[in-house]
C-alpha positions in Angstrom: 24.6 -47.1 -24.0 24.7 -43.4 -23.3 20.9 -43.3 -22.8 21.2 -46.1 -20.2 24.0 -44.3 -18.4 22.0 -41.1 -18.3 19.0 -43.1 -16.8 21.3 -44.7 -14.2 22.8 -41.4 -13.2 19.7 -39.1 -13.2 17.0 -41.7 -12.3 13.7 -40.0 -11.6 15.4 -36.6 -12.2 15.9 -37.3 -15.9 13.8 -34.3 -17.1 13.8 -32.6 -20.4 14.1 -28.8 -19.7 12.2 -28.2 -23.0 9.0 -29.6 -21.4 6.9 -27.0 -19.6 6.4 -28.2 -16.9 9.1 -30.9 -16.9 7.6 -34.3 -16.9 9.5 -37.6 -16.3 7.1 -39.7 -18.4 7.4 -37.4 -21.4 11.2 -37.6 -21.1 11.1 -41.4 -20.8 9.0 -41.6 -24.0 11.3 -39.3 -25.9 14.4 -41.2 -24.7 12.9 -44.5 -25.7 11.9 -43.1 -29.1 15.5 -42.1 -29.6 16.7 -45.6 -28.7 14.1 -47.1 -31.1 15.6 -45.1 -33.9 18.8 -47.2 -33.7 17.0 -50.6 -33.9 17.5 -50.8 -37.7 21.2 -50.4 -37.6 23.1 -53.4 -38.9 25.3 -54.0 -35.9 25.0 -56.5 -33.1 26.8 -54.0 -30.8 24.2 -51.4 -31.4 21.4 -54.0 -30.9 22.9 -54.9 -27.5 23.3 -51.2 -26.6 19.6 -50.5 -27.4 18.4 -53.5 -25.4 20.7 -52.5 -22.4 19.6 -48.9 -22.6 15.9 -49.7 -22.7 16.3 -51.9 -19.6 18.2 -49.2 -17.8 15.6 -46.6 -18.6 12.9 -49.0 -17.4 14.8 -49.8 -14.2 15.8 -46.3 -13.2 13.3 -43.9 -14.7 10.1 -45.8 -15.0 9.0 -45.3 -11.4 5.5 -46.7 -11.7 6.3 -50.4 -12.3 2.6 -51.2 -11.7 1.5 -49.2 -14.8 1.3 -52.2 -17.1 -0.3 -50.2 -20.0 2.4 -47.5 -20.1 5.1 -50.2 -19.8 3.6 -52.0 -22.8 3.1 -48.9 -24.9 6.6 -47.5 -24.3 8.9 -50.6 -24.0 7.1 -53.5 -25.7 4.7 -52.3 -28.5 7.4 -50.5 -30.6 9.4 -53.7 -30.6 6.4 -55.8 -31.6 5.7 -53.4 -34.5 9.3 -53.8 -35.8 9.1 -57.6 -35.5 5.7 -57.7 -37.3 6.9 -55.5 -40.1 8.7 -58.3 -41.8 10.8 -55.9 -43.9 13.9 -55.3 -41.8 15.8 -58.4 -40.6 18.4 -56.3 -38.6 15.6 -54.4 -36.9 13.7 -57.5 -36.1 16.8 -59.1 -34.5 17.4 -56.0 -32.5 13.7 -55.7 -31.4 13.8 -59.4 -30.4 16.9 -58.8 -28.3 15.3 -55.8 -26.6 12.2 -57.9 -25.7 14.5 -60.7 -24.5 16.4 -58.3 -22.2 13.1 -56.8 -21.0 11.7 -60.2 -20.1 15.0 -61.2 -18.4 14.8 -57.9 -16.3 11.2 -58.6 -15.3 12.1 -62.1 -14.2 15.3 -61.2 -12.3 13.6 -58.2 -10.7 10.6 -60.4 -9.7 8.1 -58.2 -11.5 5.7 -61.0 -12.0 2.7 -58.9 -12.7 4.4 -57.1 -15.5 5.9 -60.3 -16.8 2.5 -62.0 -16.8 1.1 -59.0 -18.7 3.8 -58.9 -21.4 4.3 -62.6 -22.1 0.9 -63.3 -23.7 1.5 -60.4 -26.0 5.0 -61.8 -26.9 3.6 -65.3 -27.6 1.0 -63.7 -30.0 3.8 -62.3 -32.1 4.8 -65.9 -33.2 1.3 -67.5 -33.2 0.0 -68.5 -36.6 -3.8 -68.5 -36.5 -6.0 -70.0 -39.2 -8.4 -67.1 -38.6 -5.8 -64.7 -40.2 -5.1 -66.8 -43.3 -7.0 -66.2 -46.5 -8.3 -69.1 -48.6 -5.4 -68.5 -51.1 -2.8 -68.6 -48.3 -4.4 -71.9 -47.0 -4.3 -73.4 -50.5 -0.7 -72.3 -51.1 0.3 -73.7 -47.7 -1.4 -77.0 -48.4 0.5 -77.3 -51.7 3.9 -76.7 -50.1 6.4 -79.4 -50.5 7.8 -78.8 -47.0 4.9 -78.0 -44.6 4.7 -78.2 -40.9 1.5 -78.5 -38.9 1.3 -75.4 -36.6 -2.3 -75.6 -35.3 -5.1 -77.8 -34.1 -7.6 -76.8 -36.8 -6.8 -79.3 -39.4 -4.6 -79.4 -42.6 -5.3 -75.8 -43.3 -3.0 -74.9 -40.3 0.3 -75.6 -41.9 3.2 -73.3 -42.5 5.5 -73.7 -45.4 9.2 -73.7 -44.4 
């Protein structure tokens, strides 16, 4: 939560003196990268602190709320990568919590354009598409004892659970 506190106190003046010339966007990226390094910790307290800090940095230091691409690249995409990795359950839970808090902030702050930009990307994280399945995966899924239909493209769109 220290990163969030620094963002709340320094706001647009959160500048890294090592940058020549000092640049708020570079500092925001560096702070967010530091926060991302804690995502894989196995502690719900740290997960919450990461989510809270990212929202604080977004709220107080990300001055151009209309810059959808930068918002996505800095605050959303790193979380999506962790969720898609499939290797680290603690990291996935933390990244999902960060995305949840980000979306809550966008709703509460009435940032509809940013919300509308991020939500389709978020939905794609959990969308199973037949286009991405190999024939072997389709066959394995069809043979599954417990299968759930997850698409409108026929029996090949089932997911074994």
